[in-house]
N, C-alpha and C positions, 0 to 999 in steps of 0.2 A: 469061460476064460477070455480075458481081454488081452489083446495084443497091442503093443505100443509101436507106433511108427514115428520115427524122428527124421525131420528134414533139416539138413544143414544148409544154411544160406551164407555163401561167401562169394567173393568176386569171381572165382573160377566157375562156379555153378551159374552165376548170373550171365557171365560172358558166353558160356556154352549155350544157354537158353536163347539169348539174343541171336547168336550165330545160327543155331538150328532154325529159329523162326525166319531169319532173313533168307537162309538157303531154301526153305520151304516156299516162301513167297517168290523167290527168283525162279524156281522151277515150275511154278503154276501159271497157267494161261487161262484167260477168260475167252470163251467161245460162244458165239451166237449163231445157231444153225436153224434151218427150217426142218420140218418133219420129213421132208424128202431128202435131207442130208446136205443141202447146199449151205456152205459156210459164208456168213455175212461179215462177222467180226472175229478176229483172232488176235488178241492183245496179251502182252505179258501182264500179269496181275499187278505188278508194281506200277506200271503205266496206267492201268485202269483205276487203281487207288488214287493216284495223283489227280487224274481227271475227276474222280468223284469228290475229292476235297476242293478242287478249284471250281468245278461246275456241278454242285450237288443236284441241281434240277435235271441234269443229264441222266442221272440214275433213275429218277422218277419217270421221266419220259421213256427211257429204254424199257423199264418194267411194264409200263402201260402199253407200249407198242408190242412187246413180246406177248402179252396176254391177248391183245386184240387180234394179232396176226398169227397166233399159234406158233411162235418161235420158241426155241429152247435155249436157255442161258445155262452154260455149264462151266465148271472150273476143272481143268485137267492138269494133272501133275505128272511129269515124266519121272519114272523111277530110274535114277542114275545108275544103280547097280545093274539093272536089266539092260539099259542102253549100252553100258560099257561091255557087258557080256555078249550082246548081239553083235557089236562092232568088231569083236575079236575074230 
C-alpha cells in the first residue's frame, strides 16, 4: 500500500518557515571551549554567520586552530520553553 503525502506551498507556510528558521538562528550561540571547560568564544550564531560571510578565511583559521589546540566548537541553543518555565 502506498500512501500519498501532499505539501501545500503558500505564503503563510513560507512565512512561518522563515520565521521559525530566524528564531532558531537567534537562539543559537557559537561557543569555542577547551577540554578543561575554559570558554574562549561565545557569539550569537547570526554574528558568527556575518563574520563568516565577510571574512571566510576566519572560519578556516578557526577550524585549523581548534584541531591543533584540541578546542571544541559547539552550537548551543536555548530552549525558550524551558527557560520560561525555570524563571517562573
